[in-house]
N, C-alpha and C positions, 0 to 999 in steps of 0.2 A: 701677407703670406696666406690669406684665406681664399678658398676656392669653393663657391657654391656649385654643387654637382647636380646636373640633370641626367637622369638615366635614359639616354636616347640611343636607339639601336645602332645608329651609324657612327656614333662618336664614343660610345662607352663599350668597346669591345676589348675585353681584357684577356691576354694570353694566360694560359695555365701552366706553361712550361716552366719548370724549375722552381715554382713557388714553394714547394713543400720543404725544400732544403734551405730556404731563405733565412738568414740570421738578422736581417733588417727587414721589418715588416713593409710589404707593399700595401700601403693603406688603401689605394684605389682598388686593388684586387680584393682586399678584405671587404670593402664596402659593396663591391659588385657581387659578393657571395650571398647577399641578402635579397629575398624576393620582394623588392620594392616595386611600386607602381611606376609606369612610364612617366617621366617628368617629375617624379617626387623628389623634393629637396631633402638634403641631409637632415634638417631639423624637424621635418614634418612626416614622421613615419611611426608605426606602432611600436617599434623597438625603442625609440627614443622616449616616447610617451610612457612606456612601461618602466623606465628606469627610475631609481630613487632620487629624491631631490638633492640630497647632499652631494652625490657624485655628479649630478647634472651641473650644479653650481660650480663644483671644483673644476670640471673639465671645460665648461663653456667659457671660462675666463682665459683659456690658454692663448687664443688668438682671435682676430676678427671681432664680431659682435660678442661682447663678453656675457650677454644674456641668452645666447643661442648656441646650441650644438650645431655648428655650421661649417665644419671641415671634416674630412674623412678621418683625420687623426683623432680629433675629439670624439667622433662616432666610435672609433675602435676602442679608445680608452673607456668610454661610457659603457659600451656593451660588454666589455670584458670584466670590468670591476663592479658592475651593478649586479647584486645577487638575484634580483628579479628578472634579469635578462640573460645572464651567461648561459643558463641551462636551456634556453629556448632558441639559441642561435642555430642556423643551418649547419650541417655537418662540415661543409668546406670551411666555414668561418672558424669552427672549433679546431679544424686541422691547422689553420694558420696561427691561431692563438689558443692552444689547447688548455682547456679548463683544468685538466689533471696534471699539468706540467708547468708549475709556476716559474721555474727557472727559464725555460725556453720562451715562454710568453713574456716574461719580464725583460729578457735580453732583446727580444724583437721590438717590443714597445719602447723600451729604453733607447734602442738604437734609432728608432724613428723620431723620438723626441730630441735626442742628441743631434741628429741630422738637422732638424729645424733650428736648433740652438746655434750651431756653427754657421748656418746660413744667415741667421739674424745678426750674429756678431760680425760677419763679413759685409753684408748688404746694408745693415741698419745698426751700426755699433752704438749709436746714441739712444737706442730704444731700451732703456734700462728696465722699463716695465715688462716688456716682452721677454727679456733675458731672465728676469727674476721669476716670472711665471713658469718658464720652461725649467729653470733650476728647481723650482718647487715640485713640479710634476716628476722630474727625475728622482728627487729625494723620496717622493711618495712611492714610486716604483721600486726603488732600492729597499725600502722598509717593507713593503707589501710582499715582494717576491723574493726577498732574501738574496739579493745580488748586490755586488759592489759597483761603485762608479767605474773603477778600473776594468771590471769585467764587461760592463756596458760599452765602454770606449773601445776595448779590444775587440769585442764582438762586432761593433760597428765597422772598425777598420778592416776586419777580416771578411765582412759580409757586404760592404757597400758595392763592391764590384759585381757581385752576383745580382744585386738589385738593378744596377745600371745595365747589366747584360740583358736581364729580363725585359726591361723597357725598350732597349735598343732593338732586340729581336722582335718585339711587338710592332714598333713603329717602322722599322726598316723592312718589314715584310707586309706592308700595307700601303695602299694608294687609294685616294678618293678623287672622284672626277664626275663630271656630268656628261651625259650622252644626249645629244639633240639631233633628231632626225626630222628636219623641216618637211620633207616630202611626205612623211608618214604622220606628221603632226604629233610626234611623241617626244617626251623628255623624261629622262631618268637621272636621279642622283645615285651614284654607285660607290660602293666601297668594296675593294677586292683585297682579300687577306690570304697570304700564303703561310701555311704552318711550317715553321722552321725545322720541326722534328721529322715530319713525314712527307713534306711537299704537297700536302693536300691544299686545295683552293676552295675558298668560300667567297661567293659573290652576292652581296646584298644590293638590291636595286629598289629604290623608292620611287613610286609614281606620285608626283605632287598633285594634291587635290585638297579639298576641304577636309576630308578625312584621309590623310596620306596612307597609302598601302605599301608595305615593305615585303618584298619577295626575296627568296634565297635559293641559290644554286650551290650545292655541295658536290665536290668532285675530287677524285684521287689525284688528278694532275691537271695541268693547264689545258691540254688538248681535250680532255674529257669535259671540262667546264665549257669550252667553246662548242663542243658537240651538243651539249645540252641546250645551249643558246639556240643552235640551229633547229633543234627539235621544237623550240618555242617560237615557231614561225609567226604566230599571231602577235608576238611582242618584239621580235628582233629580225632585222633584215640582214642579208650577207654583209653589207657595208658596216652594220652595227657590230657584227662579230669581228670584222677586221679591225675596227677601232678599238675594241676591248683587247684584242690580241696585242695591239701596239702599246696600250696602257700597261698590260701585264709585263711587257719587256722593260718598263721603266721602274718596276719595284726595285728599290735599291739593292736588296740581297741577290736579285736576279741580274741586275745590270752591272754590278761591280764585283770585283774579286773579294774573297774573304778578308783580305788585308785591310780593306777600307772599313769594314765592320770592326775589326780589331783596333785600328787606329782611333776610331770614334770612341770606343769603350775606354781605351787607355787615356785619352785626353780628358774625358769627363771624370774618370776615376782619379786622375792626378789632381784635379781641382778639389774633389771631395776629401782626399787625403791630406791636402795641404792648401787650403783656400788662401790665395794671395793674388796680387795683381798679375804676376807672370802666368800662373795657371789659369786665371780668369781670362786674360787676354788670348790665351791659346784656344779657348773655346770659340771666340769670335773669329780667329784666324782659320780654324777648321771649317766653320760654317762658310766663310768666304771662299775657301779653297774648293769646297764642294760646289758652291753656287757658280763659280767661274767655269765649271765644266759643262755649262748649259745642260741640255737634257742628255742623260738622266740626272746630272748633277744637281739641277734645281729641285727635282723631286727629293733627292737625298738631303739637300739642305733643309727643305721643309720638314722632312722626317727628323733631322737632327734638332731643329727648333722645337718640334713636338716633344722629343725626349727631354730636352732641358726644361720645357714648361711643365711636363709631368713630374719632374724631380723637384721643381721649385718655381712657384708663380713669378718670383722676381726675375728669373731668367727670361720669361716671356715678356714681362712688362718692359724690360729695357731693350727689347727688339732683337735678342740673339736668335 
């Protein structure tokens, strides 16, 4: 259940839509709010080093290497509950886990811990150690934040769909690909993102080299993005622009009707509200249904897999 995180521009791009009303913490968005160095691990940054030892030991045991703060959830717990850190957090991190609102923060953190607990119970029910440790942290949150177990579970059930929706909107509005122009002897690794709220496009393109350079185009619409590519004639040819236009058409929310997004959200939400073999198998069936539609279905299937992996490492590990 542990994911070591490297903050790399092309793979750690977190949507800010809807996060402020979230009742289950998006731990990846919380971690991304901190000004960490590129490539810096969860366990090796100034905020972790500044935390008190008692809380470090308490939360490092939650999962993975029990001697390291090496998951985004452990990082969130440590930076919120450590008196030496909580007041030094960036403003956006404080918005997600407000220092002056113990109830809201307790419910969000409790929901995130409870989510991991039900995942463990479903995927690894014999792991009594992991189950006990999550129960211990839940009890810690209950006592520290003056909330009840029932309130945490209710908040989770009411808020898990919002978290799923946020991650779906992020992944289904994004596509990554490589552009190779042999005649120009050029190659770019590209990530294109469409903002689901306003339709703005962002194109990151990395020029591979010993010291890789990442450039960005921001535009109000797809055509404006392509126009800016044409202006950068020293970097892109007309055929490059046509290729990127074709890739833009494969972004799942562009290629599919809104009902596909809704179906994806509902099938994932059904699993998290009632994890059992039927709801779990429905996840695989949905991915296969998307994949069978070829392009753009295969892009959507990859986006679907990334959503599941972002929600729970075990989903990715079993090949969904």
